[in-house]
mmCIF file of the C-alpha atoms, coordinates in Angstrom:
data_MODEL
# 
_entry.id   MODEL 
# 
loop_
_atom_site.group_PDB 
_atom_site.id 
_atom_site.type_symbol 
_atom_site.label_atom_id 
_atom_site.label_alt_id 
_atom_site.label_comp_id 
_atom_site.label_asym_id 
_atom_site.label_entity_id 
_atom_site.label_seq_id 
_atom_site.pdbx_PDB_ins_code 
_atom_site.Cartn_x 
_atom_site.Cartn_y 
_atom_site.Cartn_z 
_atom_site.occupancy 
_atom_site.B_iso_or_equiv 
_atom_site.pdbx_formal_charge 
_atom_site.auth_seq_id 
_atom_site.auth_comp_id 
_atom_site.auth_asym_id 
_atom_site.auth_atom_id 
_atom_site.pdbx_PDB_model_num 
ATOM 1  C CA . MET A 1 1  ? 217.991 -39.055 48.934 1.00 0.00 ? 1  MET A CA 1 
ATOM 2  C CA . ALA A 1 2  ? 217.473 -42.255 50.891 1.00 0.00 ? 2  ALA A CA 1 
ATOM 3  C CA . ASP A 1 3  ? 218.198 -45.605 49.292 1.00 0.00 ? 3  ASP A CA 1 
ATOM 4  C CA . PRO A 1 4  ? 215.159 -47.622 48.232 1.00 0.00 ? 4  PRO A CA 1 
ATOM 5  C CA . VAL A 1 5  ? 214.399 -51.014 49.750 1.00 0.00 ? 5  VAL A CA 1 
ATOM 6  C CA . ILE A 1 6  ? 215.451 -53.866 47.459 1.00 0.00 ? 6  ILE A CA 1 
ATOM 7  C CA . ALA A 1 7  ? 212.170 -55.741 47.008 1.00 0.00 ? 7  ALA A CA 1 
ATOM 8  C CA . GLN A 1 8  ? 213.944 -58.622 45.230 1.00 0.00 ? 8  GLN A CA 1 
ATOM 9  C CA . LYS A 1 9  ? 216.977 -59.186 43.040 1.00 0.00 ? 9  LYS A CA 1 
ATOM 10 C CA . THR A 1 10 ? 215.135 -60.382 39.946 1.00 0.00 ? 10 THR A CA 1 
ATOM 11 C CA . PRO A 1 11 ? 212.768 -58.495 37.644 1.00 0.00 ? 11 PRO A CA 1 
ATOM 12 C CA . ILE A 1 12 ? 209.019 -58.979 37.891 1.00 0.00 ? 12 ILE A CA 1 
ATOM 13 C CA . PRO A 1 13 ? 207.213 -59.768 34.648 1.00 0.00 ? 13 PRO A CA 1 
ATOM 14 C CA . ILE A 1 14 ? 203.796 -58.157 34.168 1.00 0.00 ? 14 ILE A CA 1 
ATOM 15 C CA . GLU A 1 15 ? 201.450 -58.045 31.222 1.00 0.00 ? 15 GLU A CA 1 
ATOM 16 C CA . VAL A 1 16 ? 201.026 -54.430 30.087 1.00 0.00 ? 16 VAL A CA 1 
ATOM 17 C CA . GLU A 1 17 ? 198.610 -52.854 27.616 1.00 0.00 ? 17 GLU A CA 1 
ATOM 18 C CA . ALA A 1 18 ? 199.659 -50.329 24.976 1.00 0.00 ? 18 ALA A CA 1 
ATOM 19 C CA . GLY A 1 19 ? 198.746 -46.793 26.031 1.00 0.00 ? 19 GLY A CA 1 
ATOM 20 C CA . LYS A 1 20 ? 197.906 -47.714 29.636 1.00 0.00 ? 20 LYS A CA 1 
ATOM 21 C CA . THR A 1 21 ? 199.764 -45.894 32.424 1.00 0.00 ? 21 THR A CA 1 
ATOM 22 C CA . TYR A 1 22 ? 201.287 -47.873 35.279 1.00 0.00 ? 22 TYR A CA 1 
ATOM 23 C CA . TYR A 1 23 ? 202.754 -46.509 38.520 1.00 0.00 ? 23 TYR A CA 1 
ATOM 24 C CA . TRP A 1 24 ? 206.067 -48.180 39.318 1.00 0.00 ? 24 TRP A CA 1 
ATOM 25 C CA . CYS A 1 25 ? 207.104 -48.353 42.972 1.00 0.00 ? 25 CYS A CA 1 
ATOM 26 C CA . THR A 1 26 ? 210.347 -46.446 43.566 1.00 0.00 ? 26 THR A CA 1 
ATOM 27 C CA . CYS A 1 27 ? 210.627 -46.978 47.345 1.00 0.00 ? 27 CYS A CA 1 
ATOM 28 C CA . GLY A 1 28 ? 210.608 -50.793 47.316 1.00 0.00 ? 28 GLY A CA 1 
ATOM 29 C CA . LYS A 1 29 ? 208.066 -51.015 50.167 1.00 0.00 ? 29 LYS A CA 1 
ATOM 30 C CA . SER A 1 30 ? 204.923 -51.727 48.125 1.00 0.00 ? 30 SER A CA 1 
ATOM 31 C CA . SER A 1 31 ? 203.152 -55.010 48.812 1.00 0.00 ? 31 SER A CA 1 
ATOM 32 C CA . LYS A 1 32 ? 202.022 -54.951 45.155 1.00 0.00 ? 32 LYS A CA 1 
ATOM 33 C CA . GLN A 1 33 ? 205.519 -55.071 43.613 1.00 0.00 ? 33 GLN A CA 1 
ATOM 34 C CA . PRO A 1 34 ? 206.541 -53.841 41.143 1.00 0.00 ? 34 PRO A CA 1 
ATOM 35 C CA . LEU A 1 35 ? 203.634 -51.383 41.233 1.00 0.00 ? 35 LEU A CA 1 
ATOM 36 C CA . CYS A 1 36 ? 202.906 -48.721 43.840 1.00 0.00 ? 36 CYS A CA 1 
ATOM 37 C CA . ASP A 1 37 ? 200.421 -49.276 46.680 1.00 0.00 ? 37 ASP A CA 1 
ATOM 38 C CA . GLY A 1 38 ? 201.041 -45.954 48.472 1.00 0.00 ? 38 GLY A CA 1 
ATOM 39 C CA . SER A 1 39 ? 203.569 -47.316 50.999 1.00 0.00 ? 39 SER A CA 1 
ATOM 40 C CA . HIS A 1 40 ? 205.905 -44.419 50.159 1.00 0.00 ? 40 HIS A CA 1 
ATOM 41 C CA . LYS A 1 41 ? 203.604 -41.859 51.830 1.00 0.00 ? 41 LYS A CA 1 
ATOM 42 C CA . GLY A 1 42 ? 205.485 -39.747 54.343 1.00 0.00 ? 42 GLY A CA 1 
ATOM 43 C CA . SER A 1 43 ? 208.821 -40.413 52.643 1.00 0.00 ? 43 SER A CA 1 
ATOM 44 C CA . GLU A 1 44 ? 210.802 -38.648 49.942 1.00 0.00 ? 44 GLU A CA 1 
ATOM 45 C CA . PHE A 1 45 ? 209.780 -41.274 47.376 1.00 0.00 ? 45 PHE A CA 1 
ATOM 46 C CA . ALA A 1 46 ? 206.994 -41.020 44.800 1.00 0.00 ? 46 ALA A CA 1 
ATOM 47 C CA . PRO A 1 47 ? 205.766 -43.537 42.222 1.00 0.00 ? 47 PRO A CA 1 
ATOM 48 C CA . MET A 1 48 ? 206.962 -43.213 38.644 1.00 0.00 ? 48 MET A CA 1 
ATOM 49 C CA . ALA A 1 49 ? 204.273 -43.020 35.965 1.00 0.00 ? 49 ALA A CA 1 
ATOM 50 C CA . TRP A 1 50 ? 205.082 -45.132 32.904 1.00 0.00 ? 50 TRP A CA 1 
ATOM 51 C CA . THR A 1 51 ? 202.915 -45.587 29.833 1.00 0.00 ? 51 THR A CA 1 
ATOM 52 C CA . ALA A 1 52 ? 203.388 -48.893 28.050 1.00 0.00 ? 52 ALA A CA 1 
ATOM 53 C CA . PRO A 1 53 ? 204.362 -48.371 24.402 1.00 0.00 ? 53 PRO A CA 1 
ATOM 54 C CA . GLU A 1 54 ? 202.949 -51.749 23.352 1.00 0.00 ? 54 GLU A CA 1 
ATOM 55 C CA . THR A 1 55 ? 200.980 -54.704 24.690 1.00 0.00 ? 55 THR A CA 1 
ATOM 56 C CA . LYS A 1 56 ? 203.468 -57.312 25.892 1.00 0.00 ? 56 LYS A CA 1 
ATOM 57 C CA . SER A 1 57 ? 205.210 -58.860 28.895 1.00 0.00 ? 57 SER A CA 1 
ATOM 58 C CA . ALA A 1 58 ? 207.391 -56.211 30.508 1.00 0.00 ? 58 ALA A CA 1 
ATOM 59 C CA . TYR A 1 59 ? 210.114 -57.019 33.030 1.00 0.00 ? 59 TYR A CA 1 
ATOM 60 C CA . LEU A 1 60 ? 209.950 -54.336 35.702 1.00 0.00 ? 60 LEU A CA 1 
ATOM 61 C CA . CYS A 1 61 ? 212.807 -53.701 38.082 1.00 0.00 ? 61 CYS A CA 1 
ATOM 62 C CA . ALA A 1 62 ? 212.331 -54.912 41.658 1.00 0.00 ? 62 ALA A CA 1 
ATOM 63 C CA . CYS A 1 63 ? 215.770 -53.983 43.018 1.00 0.00 ? 63 CYS A CA 1 
ATOM 64 C CA . LYS A 1 64 ? 215.011 -50.277 42.362 1.00 0.00 ? 64 LYS A CA 1 
ATOM 65 C CA . HIS A 1 65 ? 218.539 -49.605 41.064 1.00 0.00 ? 65 HIS A CA 1 
ATOM 66 C CA . THR A 1 66 ? 217.903 -49.776 37.304 1.00 0.00 ? 66 THR A CA 1 
ATOM 67 C CA . LYS A 1 67 ? 219.156 -46.956 35.087 1.00 0.00 ? 67 LYS A CA 1 
ATOM 68 C CA . ASN A 1 68 ? 216.289 -47.726 32.663 1.00 0.00 ? 68 ASN A CA 1 
ATOM 69 C CA . ALA A 1 69 ? 213.336 -47.277 35.027 1.00 0.00 ? 69 ALA A CA 1 
ATOM 70 C CA . PRO A 1 70 ? 210.946 -48.909 35.315 1.00 0.00 ? 70 PRO A CA 1 
ATOM 71 C CA . LEU A 1 71 ? 212.423 -51.685 33.176 1.00 0.00 ? 71 LEU A CA 1 
ATOM 72 C CA . CYS A 1 72 ? 215.088 -54.043 34.466 1.00 0.00 ? 72 CYS A CA 1 
ATOM 73 C CA . ASP A 1 73 ? 218.597 -53.393 33.140 1.00 0.00 ? 73 ASP A CA 1 
ATOM 74 C CA . GLY A 1 74 ? 220.382 -56.120 35.107 1.00 0.00 ? 74 GLY A CA 1 
ATOM 75 C CA . SER A 1 75 ? 221.593 -53.814 37.906 1.00 0.00 ? 75 SER A CA 1 
ATOM 76 C CA . HIS A 1 76 ? 220.442 -56.432 40.455 1.00 0.00 ? 76 HIS A CA 1 
ATOM 77 C CA . LYS A 1 77 ? 223.390 -58.608 39.404 1.00 0.00 ? 77 LYS A CA 1 
ATOM 78 C CA . THR A 1 78 ? 225.839 -56.209 41.080 1.00 0.00 ? 78 THR A CA 1 
ATOM 79 C CA . LEU A 1 79 ? 223.980 -55.736 44.373 1.00 0.00 ? 79 LEU A CA 1 
# 
């Protein structure tokens, strides 16, 4: 599998609603980071569906290397 584009090396905070599904960009090319805008089309990447467990600020990964997708786990610190 190809490596994703690193959109940025810090997480992106977004307000999420409990029970709502969000589509996290896995390719790194979306202009609507950290969410998918369809830029992956024609590639081996696909967005990841994630349903927020609670209403809160969530810190979504923008480096695309997290092991806890779509949430940031600090992997950007080693890139």
